[in-house]
All heavy atoms as a GROMACS GRO file, in nm:
protein
  617
    1MET      N    1  13.819   5.480  -2.223
    1MET     CA    2  13.731   5.578  -2.175
    1MET      C    3  13.723   5.694  -2.273
    1MET      O    4  13.823   5.742  -2.322
    1MET     CB    5  13.780   5.632  -2.036
    1MET     CG    6  13.690   5.739  -1.977
    1MET     SD    7  13.748   5.800  -1.819
    1MET     CE    8  13.718   5.666  -1.711
    2PRO      N    9  13.606   5.745  -2.308
    2PRO     CA   10  13.589   5.855  -2.395
    2PRO      C   11  13.665   5.983  -2.349
    2PRO      O   12  13.677   5.999  -2.226
    2PRO     CB   13  13.441   5.884  -2.414
    2PRO     CG   14  13.372   5.759  -2.361
    2PRO     CD   15  13.476   5.693  -2.261
    3HIS      N   16  13.712   6.058  -2.434
    3HIS     CA   17  13.789   6.176  -2.406
    3HIS      C   18  13.708   6.262  -2.307
    3HIS      O   19  13.773   6.317  -2.202
    3HIS     CB   20  13.832   6.251  -2.538
    3HIS     CG   21  13.911   6.371  -2.501
    3HIS    ND1   22  14.034   6.361  -2.448
    3HIS    CD2   23  13.889   6.511  -2.532
    3HIS    CE1   24  14.087   6.490  -2.439
    3HIS    NE2   25  13.992   6.575  -2.488
    4GLU      N   26  13.586   6.291  -2.333
    4GLU     CA   27  13.514   6.383  -2.236
    4GLU      C   28  13.506   6.336  -2.101
    4GLU      O   29  13.515   6.410  -2.008
    4GLU     CB   30  13.368   6.395  -2.291
    4GLU     CG   31  13.359   6.462  -2.430
    4GLU     CD   32  13.381   6.354  -2.548
    4GLU    OE1   33  13.360   6.237  -2.519
    4GLU    OE2   34  13.419   6.394  -2.646
    5ARG      N   35  13.484   6.201  -2.077
    5ARG     CA   36  13.481   6.139  -1.951
    5ARG      C   37  13.611   6.144  -1.876
    5ARG      O   38  13.627   6.165  -1.758
    5ARG     CB   39  13.419   6.007  -1.951
    5ARG     CG   40  13.273   6.005  -1.991
    5ARG     CD   41  13.218   5.866  -1.995
    5ARG     NE   42  13.211   5.820  -1.871
    5ARG     CZ   43  13.182   5.684  -1.842
    5ARG    NH1   44  13.173   5.597  -1.942
    5ARG    NH2   45  13.181   5.642  -1.715
    6ARG      N   46  13.720   6.125  -1.961
    6ARG     CA   47  13.854   6.124  -1.905
    6ARG      C   48  13.885   6.258  -1.844
    6ARG      O   49  13.947   6.278  -1.739
    6ARG     CB   50  13.954   6.087  -2.007
    6ARG     CG   51  14.093   6.056  -1.953
    6ARG     CD   52  14.190   6.011  -2.055
    6ARG     NE   53  14.180   6.092  -2.173
    6ARG     CZ   54  14.210   6.050  -2.291
    6ARG    NH1   55  14.253   5.932  -2.314
    6ARG    NH2   56  14.203   6.131  -2.398
    7LEU      N   57  13.848   6.367  -1.914
    7LEU     CA   58  13.878   6.504  -1.873
    7LEU      C   59  13.800   6.533  -1.743
    7LEU      O   60  13.847   6.590  -1.649
    7LEU     CB   61  13.834   6.605  -1.972
    7LEU     CG   62  13.925   6.623  -2.092
    7LEU    CD1   63  13.868   6.717  -2.190
    7LEU    CD2   64  14.064   6.658  -2.045
    8GLY      N   65  13.679   6.475  -1.727
    8GLY     CA   66  13.603   6.490  -1.604
    8GLY      C   67  13.663   6.419  -1.485
    8GLY      O   68  13.674   6.466  -1.378
    9ALA      N   69  13.712   6.301  -1.511
    9ALA     CA   70  13.779   6.223  -1.406
    9ALA      C   71  13.910   6.295  -1.361
    9ALA      O   72  13.938   6.304  -1.238
    9ALA     CB   73  13.812   6.083  -1.460
   10ASP      N   74  13.984   6.347  -1.461
   10ASP     CA   75  14.109   6.416  -1.427
   10ASP      C   76  14.082   6.548  -1.344
   10ASP      O   77  14.154   6.575  -1.251
   10ASP     CB   78  14.183   6.456  -1.550
   10ASP     CG   79  14.240   6.337  -1.630
   10ASP    OD1   80  14.252   6.230  -1.567
   10ASP    OD2   81  14.276   6.357  -1.745
   11GLY      N   82  13.972   6.611  -1.383
   11GLY     CA   83  13.926   6.732  -1.306
   11GLY      C   84  13.886   6.704  -1.169
   11GLY      O   85  13.921   6.772  -1.078
   12ALA      N   86  13.818   6.589  -1.148
   12ALA     CA   87  13.776   6.548  -1.018
   12ALA      C   88  13.893   6.515  -0.929
   12ALA      O   89  13.894   6.546  -0.811
   12ALA     CB   90  13.675   6.426  -1.028
   13LEU      N   91  13.987   6.441  -0.982
   13LEU     CA   92  14.112   6.408  -0.909
   13LEU      C   93  14.191   6.534  -0.864
   13LEU      O   94  14.238   6.549  -0.760
   13LEU     CB   95  14.202   6.321  -0.984
   13LEU     CG   96  14.168   6.176  -0.997
   13LEU    CD1   97  14.253   6.099  -1.102
   13LEU    CD2   98  14.175   6.109  -0.857
   14LEU      N   99  14.199   6.631  -0.959
   14LEU     CA  100  14.272   6.748  -0.926
   14LEU      C  101  14.196   6.836  -0.826
   14LEU      O  102  14.263   6.890  -0.734
   14LEU     CB  103  14.292   6.831  -1.066
   14LEU     CG  104  14.381   6.959  -1.047
   14LEU    CD1  105  14.518   6.921  -0.997
   14LEU    CD2  106  14.390   7.020  -1.184
   15ALA      N  107  14.060   6.839  -0.839
   15ALA     CA  108  13.984   6.916  -0.740
   15ALA      C  109  13.997   6.847  -0.603
   15ALA      O  110  14.008   6.926  -0.504
   15ALA     CB  111  13.838   6.919  -0.784
   16GLY      N  112  14.000   6.715  -0.589
   16GLY     CA  113  14.011   6.652  -0.466
   16GLY      C  114  14.147   6.679  -0.405
   16GLY      O  115  14.164   6.694  -0.284
   17THR      N  116  14.257   6.681  -0.492
   17THR     CA  117  14.388   6.712  -0.441
   17THR      C  118  14.399   6.854  -0.388
   17THR      O  119  14.449   6.885  -0.278
   17THR     CB  120  14.488   6.694  -0.552
   17THR    OG1  121  14.492   6.563  -0.593
   17THR    CG2  122  14.632   6.723  -0.498
   18VAL      N  123  14.338   6.952  -0.456
   18VAL     CA  124  14.336   7.092  -0.414
   18VAL      C  125  14.258   7.102  -0.284
   18VAL      O  126  14.305   7.172  -0.190
   18VAL     CB  127  14.284   7.180  -0.522
   18VAL    CG1  128  14.254   7.328  -0.464
   18VAL    CG2  129  14.376   7.184  -0.638
   19THR      N  130  14.146   7.040  -0.268
   19THR     CA  131  14.067   7.046  -0.142
   19THR      C  132  14.145   6.982  -0.030
   19THR      O  133  14.150   7.033   0.080
   19THR     CB  134  13.940   6.963  -0.164
   19THR    OG1  135  13.869   7.020  -0.277
   19THR    CG2  136  13.852   6.965  -0.039
   20ALA      N  137  14.215   6.869  -0.056
   20ALA     CA  138  14.304   6.814   0.052
   20ALA      C  139  14.410   6.908   0.092
   20ALA      O  140  14.448   6.913   0.213
   20ALA     CB  141  14.353   6.672   0.002
   21LEU      N  142  14.468   6.969  -0.006
   21LEU     CA  143  14.576   7.057   0.032
   21LEU      C  144  14.528   7.174   0.116
   21LEU      O  145  14.605   7.222   0.214
   21LEU     CB  146  14.638   7.127  -0.106
   21LEU     CG  147  14.741   7.035  -0.176
   21LEU    CD1  148  14.770   7.095  -0.308
   21LEU    CD2  149  14.865   7.013  -0.097
   22ARG      N  150  14.403   7.213   0.100
   22ARG     CA  151  14.358   7.322   0.187
   22ARG      C  152  14.332   7.267   0.324
   22ARG      O  153  14.323   7.353   0.415
   22ARG     CB  154  14.234   7.379   0.127
   22ARG     CG  155  14.257   7.450  -0.007
   22ARG     CD  156  14.140   7.525  -0.056
   22ARG     NE  157  14.098   7.619   0.053
   22ARG     CZ  158  13.997   7.705   0.032
   22ARG    NH1  159  13.929   7.702  -0.077
   22ARG    NH2  160  13.963   7.783   0.125
   23SER      N  161  14.314   7.152   0.346
   23SER     CA  162  14.280   7.085   0.476
   23SER      C  163  14.408   7.089   0.562
   23SER      O  164  14.399   7.101   0.682
   23SER     CB  165  14.229   6.944   0.466
   23SER     OG  166  14.107   6.948   0.397
   24GLY      N  167  14.514   7.065   0.506
   24GLY     CA  168  14.637   7.056   0.591
   24GLY      C  169  14.746   6.977   0.519
   24GLY      O  170  14.719   6.909   0.414
   25LEU      N  171  14.868   6.975   0.570
   25LEU     CA  172  14.977   6.907   0.505
   25LEU      C  173  14.954   6.760   0.491
   25LEU      O  174  14.978   6.705   0.381
   25LEU     CB  175  15.104   6.937   0.580
   25LEU     CG  176  15.234   6.880   0.517
   25LEU    CD1  177  15.246   6.936   0.369
   25LEU    CD2  178  15.355   6.912   0.600
   26PRO      N  179  14.915   6.683   0.594
   26PRO     CA  180  14.895   6.534   0.568
   26PRO      C  181  14.789   6.511   0.472
   26PRO      O  182  14.809   6.426   0.381
   26PRO     CB  183  14.851   6.491   0.708
   26PRO     CG  184  14.906   6.594   0.807
   26PRO     CD  185  14.895   6.722   0.738
   27ALA      N  186  14.677   6.577   0.473
   27ALA     CA  187  14.576   6.555   0.373
   27ALA      C  188  14.616   6.594   0.239
   27ALA      O  189  14.585   6.529   0.139
   27ALA     CB  190  14.442   6.632   0.412
   28GLY      N  191  14.690   6.704   0.221
   28GLY     CA  192  14.739   6.754   0.102
   28GLY      C  193  14.837   6.650   0.037
   28GLY      O  194  14.836   6.615  -0.084
   29ALA      N  195  14.926   6.599   0.117
   29ALA     CA  196  15.024   6.495   0.073
   29ALA      C  197  14.941   6.365   0.034
   29ALA      O  198  14.983   6.303  -0.064
   29ALA     CB  199  15.118   6.460   0.179
   30GLY      N  200  14.836   6.338   0.110
   30GLY     CA  201  14.759   6.219   0.070
   30GLY      C  202  14.690   6.234  -0.059
   30GLY      O  203  14.682   6.143  -0.147
   31GLY      N  204  14.637   6.355  -0.080
   31GLY     CA  205  14.571   6.383  -0.208
   31GLY      C  206  14.664   6.374  -0.319
   31GLY      O  207  14.631   6.320  -0.430
   32ALA      N  208  14.785   6.430  -0.303
   32ALA     CA  209  14.886   6.421  -0.409
   32ALA      C  210  14.926   6.281  -0.442
   32ALA      O  211  14.944   6.251  -0.556
   32ALA     CB  212  15.006   6.511  -0.371
   33LEU      N  213  14.942   6.200  -0.338
   33LEU     CA  214  14.973   6.063  -0.356
   33LEU      C  215  14.864   5.982  -0.436
   33LEU      O  216  14.886   5.897  -0.510
   33LEU     CB  217  15.012   5.992  -0.225
   33LEU     CG  218  15.142   6.023  -0.167
   33LEU    CD1  219  15.163   5.972  -0.036
   33LEU    CD2  220  15.259   5.982  -0.263
   34PHE      N  221  14.735   6.012  -0.397
   34PHE     CA  222  14.629   5.953  -0.479
   34PHE      C  223  14.639   5.997  -0.616
   34PHE      O  224  14.619   5.909  -0.708
   34PHE     CB  225  14.491   6.004  -0.414
   34PHE     CG  226  14.422   5.904  -0.333
   34PHE    CD1  227  14.396   5.930  -0.201
   34PHE    CD2  228  14.396   5.772  -0.380
   34PHE    CE1  229  14.327   5.830  -0.125
   34PHE    CE2  230  14.342   5.677  -0.301
   34PHE     CZ  231  14.302   5.706  -0.173
   35LEU      N  232  14.663   6.116  -0.646
   35LEU     CA  233  14.676   6.171  -0.784
   35LEU      C  234  14.788   6.094  -0.858
   35LEU      O  235  14.767   6.042  -0.965
   35LEU     CB  236  14.705   6.322  -0.785
   35LEU     CG  237  14.705   6.387  -0.923
   35LEU    CD1  238  14.565   6.368  -0.990
   35LEU    CD2  239  14.735   6.535  -0.905
   36LEU      N  240  14.903   6.074  -0.784
   36LEU     CA  241  15.016   5.996  -0.842
   36LEU      C  242  14.974   5.854  -0.869
   36LEU      O  243  14.999   5.799  -0.980
   36LEU     CB  244  15.136   6.008  -0.749
   36LEU     CG  245  15.251   5.922  -0.792
   36LEU    CD1  246  15.313   5.965  -0.933
   36LEU    CD2  247  15.366   5.935  -0.688
   37SER      N  248  14.911   5.788  -0.767
   37SER     CA  249  14.871   5.654  -0.797
   37SER      C  250  14.774   5.639  -0.902
   37SER      O  251  14.793   5.544  -0.984
   37SER     CB  252  14.791   5.606  -0.666
   37SER     OG  253  14.744   5.478  -0.680
   38ASP      N  254  14.672   5.725  -0.914
   38ASP     CA  255  14.579   5.716  -1.026
   38ASP      C  256  14.653   5.752  -1.165
   38ASP      O  257  14.617   5.690  -1.274
   38ASP     CB  258  14.467   5.808  -1.010
   38ASP     CG  259  14.368   5.748  -0.905
   38ASP    OD1  260  14.387   5.632  -0.861
   38ASP    OD2  261  14.278   5.830  -0.857
   39THR      N  262  14.751   5.839  -1.159
   39THR     CA  263  14.824   5.868  -1.290
   39THR      C  264  14.904   5.747  -1.330
   39THR      O  265  14.908   5.708  -1.446
   39THR     CB  266  14.912   5.986  -1.259
   39THR    OG1  267  14.839   6.098  -1.225
   39THR    CG2  268  14.994   6.014  -1.384
   40LEU      N  269  14.960   5.671  -1.232
   40LEU     CA  270  15.034   5.550  -1.269
   40LEU      C  271  14.942   5.444  -1.335
   40LEU      O  272  14.977   5.385  -1.429
   40LEU     CB  273  15.103   5.494  -1.144
   40LEU     CG  274  15.219   5.578  -1.092
   40LEU    CD1  275  15.261   5.512  -0.950
   40LEU    CD2  276  15.334   5.569  -1.182
   41ILE      N  277  14.823   5.440  -1.278
   41ILE     CA  278  14.732   5.339  -1.336
   41ILE      C  279  14.687   5.386  -1.472
   41ILE      O  280  14.674   5.304  -1.567
   41ILE     CB  281  14.602   5.327  -1.244
   41ILE    CG1  282  14.640   5.257  -1.110
   41ILE    CG2  283  14.490   5.246  -1.306
   41ILE    CD1  284  14.536   5.270  -1.003
   42ALA      N  285  14.655   5.517  -1.486
   42ALA     CA  286  14.605   5.568  -1.618
   42ALA      C  287  14.710   5.553  -1.727
   42ALA      O  288  14.675   5.521  -1.842
   42ALA     CB  289  14.571   5.710  -1.602
   43THR      N  290  14.838   5.572  -1.696
   43THR     CA  291  14.941   5.558  -1.800
   43THR      C  292  14.949   5.420  -1.854
   43THR      O  293  14.968   5.395  -1.967
   43THR     CB  294  15.078   5.604  -1.751
   43THR    OG1  295  15.113   5.523  -1.633
   43THR    CG2  296  15.082   5.752  -1.721
   44GLY      N  297  14.922   5.326  -1.760
   44GLY     CA  298  14.920   5.186  -1.809
   44GLY      C  299  14.803   5.151  -1.896
   44GLY      O  300  14.819   5.084  -1.996
   45ILE      N  301  14.688   5.207  -1.864
   45ILE     CA  302  14.565   5.188  -1.945
   45ILE      C  303  14.578   5.252  -2.076
   45ILE      O  304  14.542   5.195  -2.175
   45ILE     CB  305  14.442   5.240  -1.868
   45ILE    CG1  306  14.415   5.153  -1.738
   45ILE    CG2  307  14.322   5.242  -1.953
   45ILE    CD1  308  14.308   5.208  -1.650
   46ALA      N  309  14.638   5.368  -2.082
   46ALA     CA  310  14.649   5.446  -2.209
   46ALA      C  311  14.763   5.391  -2.294
   46ALA      O  312  14.775   5.442  -2.405
   46ALA     CB  313  14.658   5.597  -2.171
   47GLY      N  314  14.849   5.307  -2.237
   47GLY     CA  315  14.958   5.258  -2.310
   47GLY      C  316  15.077   5.363  -2.330
   47GLY      O  317  15.151   5.356  -2.417
   48LEU      N  318  15.077   5.455  -2.236
   48LEU     CA  319  15.187   5.559  -2.233
   48LEU      C  320  15.310   5.506  -2.172
   48LEU      O  321  15.305   5.409  -2.100
   48LEU     CB  322  15.140   5.692  -2.167
   48LEU     CG  323  15.014   5.755  -2.219
   48LEU    CD1  324  14.968   5.872  -2.132
   48LEU    CD2  325  15.048   5.811  -2.358
   49PRO      N  326  15.426   5.573  -2.196
   49PRO     CA  327  15.554   5.526  -2.129
   49PRO      C  328  15.537   5.540  -1.983
   49PRO      O  329  15.478   5.624  -1.923
   49PRO     CB  330  15.657   5.629  -2.180
   49PRO     CG  331  15.598   5.691  -2.303
   49PRO     CD  332  15.445   5.685  -2.289
   50GLN      N  333  15.597   5.432  -1.920
   50GLN     CA  334  15.584   5.420  -1.774
   50GLN      C  335  15.725   5.414  -1.709
   50GLN      O  336  15.813   5.362  -1.765
   50GLN     CB  337  15.495   5.300  -1.727
   50GLN     CG  338  15.356   5.314  -1.775
   50GLN     CD  339  15.278   5.202  -1.727
   50GLN    OE1  340  15.313   5.084  -1.758
   50GLN    NE2  341  15.168   5.226  -1.650
   51LEU      N  342  15.721   5.430  -1.571
   51LEU     CA  343  15.837   5.394  -1.503
   51LEU      C  344  15.859   5.253  -1.494
   51LEU      O  345  15.765   5.181  -1.507
   51LEU     CB  346  15.826   5.455  -1.355
   51LEU     CG  347  15.816   5.608  -1.346
   51LEU    CD1  348  15.775   5.647  -1.198
   51LEU    CD2  349  15.953   5.676  -1.386
   52PRO      N  350  15.982   5.202  -1.466
   52PRO     CA  351  15.992   5.055  -1.444
   52PRO      C  352  15.908   5.008  -1.321
   52PRO      O  353  15.890   5.079  -1.223
   52PRO     CB  354  16.145   5.048  -1.406
   52PRO     CG  355  16.210   5.167  -1.457
   52PRO     CD  356  16.104   5.273  -1.453
   53THR      N  357  15.856   4.889  -1.338
   53THR     CA  358  15.777   4.826  -1.238
   53THR      C  359  15.656   4.916  -1.194
   53THR      O  360  15.645   4.946  -1.077
   53THR     CB  361  15.853   4.771  -1.118
   53THR    OG1  362  15.910   4.884  -1.049
   53THR    CG2  363  15.956   4.669  -1.157
   54PRO      N  364  15.571   4.961  -1.279
   54PRO     CA  365  15.467   5.045  -1.239
   54PRO      C  366  15.361   4.982  -1.147
   54PRO      O  367  15.305   5.055  -1.055
   54PRO     CB  368  15.397   5.094  -1.366
   54PRO     CG  369  15.434   4.980  -1.459
   54PRO     CD  370  15.569   4.925  -1.419
   55ASP      N  371  15.340   4.854  -1.161
   55ASP     CA  372  15.244   4.788  -1.080
   55ASP      C  373  15.288   4.787  -0.928
   55ASP      O  374  15.207   4.799  -0.844
   55ASP     CB  375  15.211   4.650  -1.132
   55ASP     CG  376  15.147   4.651  -1.264
   55ASP    OD1  377  15.086   4.749  -1.298
   55ASP    OD2  378  15.157   4.548  -1.333
   56PHE      N  379  15.413   4.772  -0.914
   56PHE     CA  380  15.469   4.776  -0.776
   56PHE      C  381  15.457   4.901  -0.711
   56PHE      O  382  15.442   4.920  -0.595
   56PHE     CB  383  15.618   4.721  -0.783
   56PHE     CG  384  15.682   4.725  -0.645
   56PHE    CD1  385  15.653   4.644  -0.546
   56PHE    CD2  386  15.776   4.835  -0.625
   56PHE    CE1  387  15.717   4.653  -0.430
   56PHE    CE2  388  15.834   4.845  -0.496
   56PHE     CZ  389  15.806   4.753  -0.404
   57ARG      N  390  15.459   5.017  -0.793
   57ARG     CA  391  15.458   5.148  -0.740
   57ARG      C  392  15.313   5.199  -0.710
   57ARG      O  393  15.301   5.288  -0.628
   57ARG     CB  394  15.521   5.249  -0.840
   57ARG     CG  395  15.666   5.219  -0.867
   57ARG     CD  396  15.715   5.307  -0.981
   57ARG     NE  397  15.844   5.260  -1.029
   57ARG     CZ  398  15.964   5.293  -0.986
   57ARG    NH1  399  15.975   5.364  -0.871
   57ARG    NH2  400  16.073   5.241  -1.033
   58VAL      N  401  15.216   5.143  -0.766
   58VAL     CA  402  15.082   5.185  -0.745
   58VAL      C  403  15.037   5.162  -0.597
   58VAL      O  404  14.987   5.253  -0.526
   58VAL     CB  405  14.983   5.115  -0.838
   58VAL    CG1  406  14.835   5.148  -0.802
   58VAL    CG2  407  15.005   5.166  -0.981
   59MET      N  408  15.054   5.040  -0.551
   59MET     CA  409  15.001   5.007  -0.417
   59MET      C  410  15.067   5.087  -0.310
   59MET      O  411  14.996   5.134  -0.210
   59MET     CB  412  15.015   4.855  -0.393
   59MET     CG  413  14.910   4.798  -0.309
   59MET     SD  414  14.745   4.849  -0.371
   59MET     CE  415  14.658   4.825  -0.223
   60PRO      N  416  15.204   5.096  -0.304
   60PRO     CA  417  15.255   5.181  -0.187
   60PRO      C  418  15.202   5.324  -0.194
   60PRO      O  419  15.176   5.380  -0.078
   60PRO     CB  420  15.402   5.179  -0.218
   60PRO     CG  421  15.425   5.047  -0.292
   60PRO     CD  422  15.300   5.037  -0.372
   61THR      N  423  15.191   5.384  -0.308
   61THR     CA  424  15.141   5.530  -0.308
   61THR      C  425  14.999   5.530  -0.267
   61THR      O  426  14.959   5.625  -0.193
   61THR     CB  427  15.149   5.594  -0.453
   61THR    OG1  428  15.084   5.508  -0.543
   61THR    CG2  429  15.295   5.597  -0.487
   62TYR      N  430  14.918   5.427  -0.296
   62TYR     CA  431  14.777   5.430  -0.254
   62TYR      C  432  14.762   5.405  -0.110
   62TYR      O  433  14.686   5.473  -0.042
   62TYR     CB  434  14.704   5.306  -0.335
   62TYR     CG  435  14.558   5.287  -0.296
   62TYR    CD1  436  14.463   5.372  -0.335
   62TYR    CD2  437  14.535   5.180  -0.203
   62TYR    CE1  438  14.339   5.352  -0.300
   62TYR    CE2  439  14.398   5.170  -0.162
   62TYR     CZ  440  14.301   5.247  -0.208
   62TYR     OH  441  14.176   5.233  -0.170
   63VAL      N  442  14.841   5.315  -0.050
   63VAL     CA  443  14.836   5.288   0.093
   63VAL      C  444  14.882   5.413   0.172
   63VAL      O  445  14.822   5.446   0.272
   63VAL     CB  446  14.916   5.172   0.126
   63VAL    CG1  447  14.937   5.148   0.273
   63VAL    CG2  448  14.856   5.040   0.070
   64ALA      N  449  14.985   5.469   0.128
   64ALA     CA  450  15.035   5.599   0.197
   64ALA      C  451  14.933   5.706   0.187
   64ALA      O  452  14.912   5.777   0.290
   64ALA     CB  453  15.169   5.642   0.131
   65ALA      N  454  14.868   5.722   0.073
   65ALA     CA  455  14.764   5.822   0.058
   65ALA      C  456  14.648   5.796   0.154
   65ALA      O  457  14.601   5.884   0.220
   65ALA     CB  458  14.710   5.820  -0.081
   66ARG      N  459  14.602   5.675   0.163
   66ARG     CA  460  14.498   5.636   0.267
   66ARG      C  461  14.535   5.665   0.403
   66ARG      O  462  14.461   5.717   0.486
   66ARG     CB  463  14.463   5.492   0.244
   66ARG     CG  464  14.395   5.447   0.116
   66ARG     CD  465  14.255   5.493   0.110
   66ARG     NE  466  14.173   5.442   0.214
   66ARG     CZ  467  14.061   5.380   0.202
   66ARG    NH1  468  14.012   5.358   0.089
   66ARG    NH2  469  13.996   5.344   0.309
   67HIS      N  470  14.659   5.633   0.441
   67HIS     CA  471  14.706   5.657   0.571
   67HIS      C  472  14.703   5.808   0.605
   67HIS      O  473  14.659   5.846   0.713
   67HIS     CB  474  14.848   5.597   0.587
   67HIS     CG  475  14.916   5.643   0.716
   67HIS    ND1  476  14.879   5.590   0.843
   67HIS    CD2  477  15.008   5.728   0.746
   67HIS    CE1  478  14.942   5.642   0.929
   67HIS    NE2  479  15.031   5.729   0.884
   68LEU      N  480  14.768   5.879   0.517
   68LEU     CA  481  14.772   6.023   0.544
   68LEU      C  482  14.630   6.092   0.551
   68LEU      O  483  14.609   6.182   0.638
   68LEU     CB  484  14.852   6.095   0.435
   68LEU     CG  485  15.003   6.072   0.442
   68LEU    CD1  486  15.075   6.118   0.314
   68LEU    CD2  487  15.062   6.127   0.562
   69LEU      N  488  14.544   6.051   0.456
   69LEU     CA  489  14.406   6.113   0.461
   69LEU      C  490  14.328   6.072   0.591
   69LEU      O  491  14.259   6.148   0.649
   69LEU     CB  492  14.332   6.074   0.336
   69LEU     CG  493  14.376   6.139   0.207
   69LEU    CD1  494  14.314   6.077   0.087
   69LEU    CD2  495  14.346   6.290   0.212
   70THR      N  496  14.350   5.945   0.630
   70THR     CA  497  14.282   5.891   0.748
   70THR      C  498  14.340   5.962   0.875
   70THR      O  499  14.262   6.003   0.964
   70THR     CB  500  14.296   5.744   0.761
   70THR    OG1  501  14.243   5.676   0.644
   70THR    CG2  502  14.228   5.693   0.885
   71ALA      N  503  14.470   5.978   0.882
   71ALA     CA  504  14.537   6.041   0.991
   71ALA      C  505  14.485   6.190   1.006
   71ALA      O  506  14.458   6.234   1.120
   71ALA     CB  507  14.687   6.040   0.978
   72ASP      N  508  14.474   6.254   0.899
   72ASP     CA  509  14.426   6.393   0.897
   72ASP      C  510  14.278   6.401   0.943
   72ASP      O  511  14.243   6.488   1.016
   72ASP     CB  512  14.448   6.463   0.762
   72ASP     CG  513  14.429   6.615   0.776
   72ASP    OD1  514  14.512   6.672   0.836
   72ASP    OD2  515  14.330   6.662   0.717
   73ALA      N  516  14.197   6.310   0.897
   73ALA     CA  517  14.055   6.306   0.931
   73ALA      C  518  14.038   6.278   1.082
   73ALA      O  519  13.952   6.341   1.143
   73ALA     CB  520  13.979   6.205   0.847
   74LEU      N  521  14.110   6.182   1.132
   74LEU     CA  522  14.100   6.155   1.270
   74LEU      C  523  14.154   6.273   1.356
   74LEU      O  524  14.099   6.301   1.463
   74LEU     CB  525  14.193   6.026   1.310
   74LEU     CG  526  14.132   5.898   1.250
   74LEU    CD1  527  14.231   5.778   1.274
   74LEU    CD2  528  13.994   5.871   1.317
   75GLN      N  529  14.259   6.343   1.314
   75GLN     CA  530  14.314   6.454   1.383
   75GLN      C  531  14.199   6.563   1.383
   75GLN      O  532  14.179   6.632   1.493
   75GLN     CB  533  14.428   6.507   1.310
   75GLN     CG  534  14.492   6.642   1.367
   75GLN     CD  535  14.550   6.619   1.503
   75GLN    OE1  536  14.599   6.518   1.533
   75GLN    NE2  537  14.553   6.727   1.578
   76ALA      N  538  14.133   6.583   1.276
   76ALA     CA  539  14.021   6.680   1.265
   76ALA      C  540  13.906   6.644   1.364
   76ALA      O  541  13.841   6.728   1.420
   76ALA     CB  542  13.975   6.696   1.126
   77MET      N  543  13.880   6.514   1.373
   77MET     CA  544  13.766   6.473   1.450
   77MET      C  545  13.798   6.469   1.599
   77MET      O  546  13.708   6.508   1.683
   77MET     CB  547  13.729   6.322   1.407
   77MET     CG  548  13.651   6.321   1.273
   77MET     SD  549  13.631   6.152   1.218
   77MET     CE  550  13.552   6.071   1.354
   78TYR      N  551  13.914   6.421   1.637
   78TYR     CA  552  13.940   6.402   1.779
   78TYR      C  553  14.045   6.492   1.836
   78TYR      O  554  14.077   6.483   1.955
   78TYR     CB  555  13.987   6.253   1.805
   78TYR     CG  556  13.876   6.158   1.759
   78TYR    CD1  557  13.898   6.075   1.656
   78TYR    CD2  558  13.762   6.152   1.835
   78TYR    CE1  559  13.796   5.980   1.616
   78TYR    CE2  560  13.664   6.063   1.800
   78TYR     CZ  561  13.681   5.977   1.693
   78TYR     OH  562  13.579   5.897   1.647
   79GLY      N  563  14.102   6.583   1.764
   79GLY     CA  564  14.201   6.681   1.815
   79GLY      C  565  14.340   6.608   1.821
   79GLY      O  566  14.362   6.510   1.768
   80GLU      N  567  14.421   6.667   1.911
   80GLU     CA  568  14.559   6.615   1.919
   80GLU      C  569  14.557   6.479   1.987
   80GLU      O  570  14.469   6.442   2.066
   80GLU     CB  571  14.638   6.710   2.018
   80GLU     CG  572  14.667   6.840   1.939
   80GLU     CD  573  14.779   6.923   2.003
   80GLU    OE1  574  14.863   6.855   2.063
   80GLU    OE2  575  14.770   7.046   1.992
   81ARG      N  576  14.660   6.405   1.952
   81ARG     CA  577  14.680   6.272   2.005
   81ARG      C  578  14.721   6.285   2.164
   81ARG      O  579  14.799   6.358   2.201
   81ARG     CB  580  14.793   6.200   1.940
   81ARG     CG  581  14.808   6.063   1.962
   81ARG     CD  582  14.916   6.001   1.877
   81ARG     NE  583  14.926   5.862   1.908
   81ARG     CZ  584  15.022   5.784   1.856
   81ARG    NH1  585  15.108   5.831   1.774
   81ARG    NH2  586  15.025   5.658   1.894
   82ARG      N  587  14.652   6.202   2.239
   82ARG     CA  588  14.673   6.204   2.376
   82ARG      C  589  14.743   6.070   2.423
   82ARG      O  590  14.707   5.959   2.377
   82ARG     CB  591  14.543   6.219   2.455
   82ARG     CG  592  14.477   6.356   2.421
   82ARG     CD  593  14.352   6.374   2.480
   82ARG     NE  594  14.290   6.489   2.417
   82ARG     CZ  595  14.209   6.564   2.478
   82ARG    NH1  596  14.180   6.550   2.606
   82ARG    NH2  597  14.150   6.666   2.412
   83THR      N  598  14.824   6.079   2.520
   83THR     CA  599  14.889   5.958   2.580
   83THR      C  600  14.857   5.957   2.732
   83THR      O  601  14.819   6.060   2.786
   83THR     CB  602  15.042   5.969   2.572
   83THR    OG1  603  15.090   6.083   2.628
   83THR    CG2  604  15.070   5.970   2.417
   84THR      N  605  14.868   5.837   2.782
   84THR     CA  606  14.831   5.822   2.923
   84THR      C  607  14.956   5.831   3.021
   84THR      O  608  14.943   5.809   3.139
   84THR     CB  609  14.769   5.687   2.952
   84THR    OG1  610  14.850   5.584   2.907
   84THR    CG2  611  14.623   5.688   2.875
   85SER      N  612  15.072   5.863   2.965
   85SER     CA  613  15.187   5.864   3.048
   85SER      C  614  15.215   5.982   3.130
   85SER      O  615  15.150   6.081   3.145
   85SER     CB  616  15.314   5.842   2.970
   85SER     OG  617  15.326   5.939   2.863
   0.00000   0.00000   0.00000
């Protein structure tokens, strides 16, 4: 990816994380995990040094990010969780 486009993508990821942080703790954590997941992918593409088993680490961070962002969105849409007991 050309340098100019890479900076734009990095900026978009950072902006998304900051926006998520302003929404609340679950969304902020989800945004940060997305940033981590994409960073793990980017280091592999760029040929930079990586943690051991980076491919194994990408999917759990991605799934956790999706879960946290979805949970926060549902909380915002429907309010507190209700039980029938």
